[in-house]
VONUTOR-520440 format. One record per residue (C-alpha): x, y, z; residue in one letter. Coordinates in pm, 1 decimal. Layout:
x X	y Y	z Z	torlum A $
...
This chain:
x -164.5	y 1543.3	z 1656.3	torlum X $
x 52.5	y 1788.4	z 1839.2	torlum X $
x 338.1	y 1958.0	z 1662.0	torlum X $
x 671.2	y 1940.0	z 1833.0	torlum X $
x 819.9	y 2268.8	z 1945.1	torlum X $
x 1066.6	y 2423.8	z 1705.9	torlum X $
x 1432.1	y 2380.3	z 1797.6	torlum X $
x 1621.4	y 2704.9	z 1821.7	torlum X $
x 1992.9	y 2662.9	z 1887.1	torlum X $
x 2135.4	y 2924.6	z 2115.9	torlum X $
x 2484.2	y 3025.5	z 2205.2	torlum X $
x 2421.3	y 2934.0	z 2568.0	torlum X $
x 2492.6	y 2578.7	z 2672.2	torlum X $
x 2175.3	y 2400.1	z 2767.0	torlum X $
x 2162.7	y 2229.2	z 3103.3	torlum X $
x 2142.9	y 1849.5	z 3083.3	torlum X $
x 1812.1	y 1694.0	z 3176.5	torlum X $
x 1829.2	y 1549.7	z 3523.2	torlum X $
x 1730.4	y 1184.7	z 3553.4	torlum X $
x 1396.0	y 1134.3	z 3727.9	torlum X $
x 1408.8	y 1083.4	z 4099.2	torlum X $
x 1329.9	y 736.7	z 4224.3	torlum X $
x 971.6	y 677.6	z 4329.1	torlum X $
x 929.7	y 482.0	z 4648.5	torlum X $
x 645.3	y 250.5	z 4744.0	torlum X $
x 449.0	y 532.0	z 4908.7	torlum X $
x 496.3	y 758.4	z 4607.3	torlum X $
x 390.4	y 481.8	z 4370.0	torlum X $
x 66.0	y 431.1	z 4561.6	torlum X $
x -7.3	y 801.9	z 4522.1	torlum X $
x 89.3	y 793.4	z 4153.1	torlum X $
x -138.0	y 492.9	z 4102.0	torlum X $
x -438.9	y 643.0	z 4277.4	torlum X $
x -393.7	y 981.6	z 4105.1	torlum X $
x -370.1	y 838.6	z 3752.1	torlum X $
x -572.6	y 516.8	z 3740.9	torlum X $
x -908.0	y 685.0	z 3664.9	torlum X $
x -742.2	y 906.5	z 3402.0	torlum X $
x -588.1	y 612.0	z 3217.0	torlum X $
x -906.5	y 405.9	z 3233.5	torlum X $
x -1106.1	y 707.3	z 3114.8	torlum X $
x -878.4	y 760.6	z 2813.9	torlum X $
x -906.1	y 396.1	z 2712.5	torlum X $
x -1285.9	y 394.4	z 2751.3	torlum X $
x -1372.0	y 732.6	z 2597.9	torlum X $
x -1108.7	y 766.9	z 2326.6	torlum X $
x -1070.8	y 402.9	z 2221.9	torlum X $
x -1407.5	y 252.4	z 2329.3	torlum X $
x -1232.3	y -22.6	z 2522.7	torlum X $
x -1476.4	y -195.1	z 2763.2	torlum X $
x -1421.3	y -67.2	z 3118.3	torlum X $
x -1306.1	y -401.3	z 3259.1	torlum X $
x -1046.8	y -435.2	z 2983.6	torlum X $
x -948.2	y -68.6	z 3018.0	torlum X $
x -868.3	y -120.2	z 3384.1	torlum X $
x -655.9	y -424.1	z 3297.0	torlum X $
x -473.3	y -215.3	z 3036.0	torlum X $
x -409.2	y 57.3	z 3294.1	torlum X $
x -260.6	y -203.5	z 3528.3	torlum X $
x -36.7	y -322.0	z 3244.4	torlum X $
x 77.8	y 37.6	z 3193.5	torlum X $
x 166.4	y 69.5	z 3563.2	torlum X $
x 350.6	y -263.0	z 3552.6	torlum X $
x 544.0	y -143.2	z 3249.1	torlum X $
x 620.6	y 178.8	z 3434.9	torlum X $
x 767.3	y -17.2	z 3728.5	torlum X $
x 993.3	y -206.6	z 3488.5	torlum X $
x 1113.5	y 111.8	z 3313.0	torlum X $
x 1085.9	y 384.1	z 3576.0	torlum X $
x 1454.1	y 477.0	z 3554.1	torlum X $
x 1428.7	y 536.2	z 3176.6	torlum X $
x 1124.7	y 767.1	z 3183.6	torlum X $
x 1196.4	y 1140.2	z 3175.2	torlum X $
x 846.8	y 1291.4	z 3171.9	torlum X $
x 601.7	y 1067.8	z 3351.5	torlum X $
x 258.6	y 1215.4	z 3270.0	torlum X $
x 299.5	y 1216.9	z 2886.6	torlum X $
x 455.2	y 870.0	z 2907.5	torlum X $
x 153.0	y 733.0	z 3095.1	torlum X $
x -89.1	y 882.1	z 2841.7	torlum X $
x 114.3	y 752.1	z 2548.0	torlum X $
x 139.2	y 409.7	z 2707.4	torlum X $
x -237.9	y 376.9	z 2758.8	torlum X $
x -297.9	y 490.8	z 2400.0	torlum X $
x -54.7	y 231.4	z 2266.6	torlum X $
x -201.9	y -37.6	z 2490.8	torlum X $
x -554.9	y 44.9	z 2372.3	torlum X $
x -454.5	y 30.3	z 2006.0	torlum X $
x -278.1	y -300.5	z 2065.4	torlum X $
x -590.8	y -429.7	z 2240.5	torlum X $
x -803.5	y -359.8	z 1930.5	torlum X $
x -541.1	y -500.0	z 1692.3	torlum X $
x -545.3	y -825.8	z 1887.7	torlum X $
x -924.5	y -828.8	z 1894.6	torlum X $
x -936.9	y -773.5	z 1518.9	torlum X $
x -744.7	y -1094.2	z 1455.9	torlum X $
x -988.2	y -1302.4	z 1656.7	torlum X $
x -1322.5	y -1195.3	z 1521.5	torlum X $
x -1607.2	y -1435.8	z 1575.2	torlum X $
x -1786.8	y -1574.0	z 1273.0	torlum X $
x -2146.4	y -1476.9	z 1208.3	torlum X $
x -2383.0	y -1762.7	z 1275.6	torlum X $
x -2572.7	y -1893.5	z 967.3	torlum X $
x -2919.7	y -1799.8	z 1097.8	torlum X $
x -2825.1	y -1434.2	z 1141.7	torlum X $
x -2648.4	y -1435.9	z 805.0	torlum X $
x -2967.5	y -1539.4	z 625.6	torlum X $
x -3174.9	y -1280.7	z 811.9	torlum X $
x -2939.7	y -995.9	z 722.9	torlum X $
x -2763.5	y -1068.4	z 393.3	torlum X $
x -2453.7	y -876.4	z 297.4	torlum X $
x -2555.6	y -582.8	z 72.6	torlum X $
x -2245.0	y -636.2	z -139.5	torlum X $
x -2360.3	y -986.9	z -232.9	torlum X $
x -2726.5	y -916.3	z -311.6	torlum X $
x -2800.5	y -949.0	z -683.6	torlum X $
x -2442.6	y -1062.1	z -741.6	torlum X $
x -2547.0	y -1306.3	z -1013.3	torlum X $
x -2695.0	y -1017.1	z -1213.1	torlum X $
x -2414.6	y -768.0	z -1150.5	torlum X $
x -2105.9	y -990.7	z -1170.0	torlum X $
x -2111.9	y -1057.7	z -1547.6	torlum X $
x -2138.6	y -684.9	z -1615.8	torlum X $
x -1851.9	y -608.6	z -1380.2	torlum X $
x -1633.1	y -870.3	z -1547.1	torlum X $
x -1713.2	y -730.1	z -1892.6	torlum X $
x -1628.2	y -377.2	z -1778.4	torlum X $
x -1299.4	y -495.7	z -1630.3	torlum X $
x -1206.8	y -673.8	z -1956.7	torlum X $
x -1286.9	y -365.4	z -2164.9	torlum X $
x -1094.9	y -135.0	z -1931.3	torlum X $
x -787.4	y -354.9	z -1959.9	torlum X $
x -796.0	y -309.0	z -2339.2	torlum X $
x -794.7	y 72.1	z -2316.0	torlum X $
x -477.1	y 283.4	z -2300.7	torlum X $
x -349.5	y 342.8	z -1944.3	torlum X $
x -448.9	y 712.4	z -1938.8	torlum X $
x -807.2	y 628.7	z -2039.4	torlum X $
x -819.5	y 352.1	z -1778.9	torlum X $
x -708.9	y 600.1	z -1513.2	torlum X $
x -964.7	y 863.3	z -1614.4	torlum X $
x -1256.1	y 617.9	z -1614.9	torlum X $
x -1141.4	y 462.6	z -1287.8	torlum X $
x -1125.8	y 802.9	z -1121.0	torlum X $
x -1464.9	y 910.6	z -1256.0	torlum X $
x -1675.4	y 595.8	z -1214.6	torlum X $
x -1502.4	y 381.7	z -954.4	torlum X $
x -1347.0	y 641.4	z -723.2	torlum X $
x -1631.1	y 891.6	z -767.2	torlum X $
x -1417.2	y 1194.1	z -855.0	torlum X $
x -1594.9	y 1494.4	z -1001.4	torlum X $
x -1496.1	y 1641.6	z -1337.9	torlum X $
x -1332.2	y 1934.3	z -1153.3	torlum X $
x -1126.8	y 1697.8	z -933.9	torlum X $
x -1010.5	y 1498.4	z -1235.2	torlum X $
x -921.2	y 1822.9	z -1413.0	torlum X $
x -713.5	y 1933.3	z -1114.7	torlum X $
x -549.0	y 1590.5	z -1100.8	torlum X $
x -461.0	y 1600.5	z -1472.0	torlum X $
x -372.1	y 1969.3	z -1469.8	torlum X $
x -621.1	y 2062.9	z -1743.9	torlum X $
x -949.0	y 2255.6	z -1764.8	torlum X $
x -1282.0	y 2110.6	z -1659.5	torlum X $
x -1422.7	y 2156.9	z -2009.5	torlum X $
x -1138.5	y 1956.5	z -2163.3	torlum X $
x -1178.2	y 1690.0	z -1893.6	torlum X $
x -1550.2	y 1657.8	z -1976.1	torlum X $
x -1461.0	y 1599.2	z -2342.9	torlum X $
x -1187.6	y 1355.5	z -2241.9	torlum X $
x -1427.5	y 1150.5	z -2026.8	torlum X $
x -1672.0	y 1136.6	z -2318.8	torlum X $
x -1391.4	y 1026.1	z -2552.0	torlum X $
x -1290.4	y 751.7	z -2304.6	torlum X $
x -1649.2	y 628.1	z -2284.5	torlum X $
x -1685.4	y 623.7	z -2664.8	torlum X $
x -1361.6	y 426.6	z -2702.5	torlum X $
x -1475.8	y 181.7	z -2433.3	torlum X $
x -1809.7	y 137.6	z -2610.3	torlum X $
x -1639.3	y 85.1	z -2948.3	torlum X $
x -1405.4	y -170.4	z -2791.7	torlum X $
x -1699.1	y -351.8	z -2632.4	torlum X $
x -1893.5	y -360.9	z -2960.5	torlum X $
x -1589.5	y -478.9	z -3157.5	torlum X $
x -1525.9	y -751.9	z -2902.9	torlum X $
x -1893.1	y -861.7	z -2913.5	torlum X $
x -1881.1	y -879.5	z -3295.2	torlum X $
x -1561.6	y -1086.3	z -3291.3	torlum X $
x -1718.3	y -1340.9	z -3050.6	torlum X $
x -2009.5	y -1406.2	z -3288.4	torlum X $
């Protein structure tokens, strides 16, 4: 992202920005031919929009320009911003209409998250139940360490303590979780 220039008030009065001059039909043809490849290129290279769709988006940008040409102060940045917004909107609309995977392909390439789910799910449910019985601070520490993948040093920085103390604290959380699990297993018998 680009940072905006710093504003420095001065004692001199700043000249007002002149409204853009009107662009005639001849000038628009030149504007179109000069910028079409640029806009299509941005959509294709930066946003991976298919070229046919990128050209349609560029035409939409030019149509929008014709509707708003008296409001635009700086044309080149406006065109680039407009194609970027149009490309993002294109992918947002595409995301809502995703096609379903056909059953044959689904059986050939199963989802890795669902393989061995019958073996893993009971363990995950037991862990979730035990975590809910722990104090909130212990829940947070174990979540950071084992679910978020934070290192001991990162947890120490997060808590504002030393790494050595954090290592002991993680061990204490695990012991309490194990004791809670064992006590719960005994009470179910």
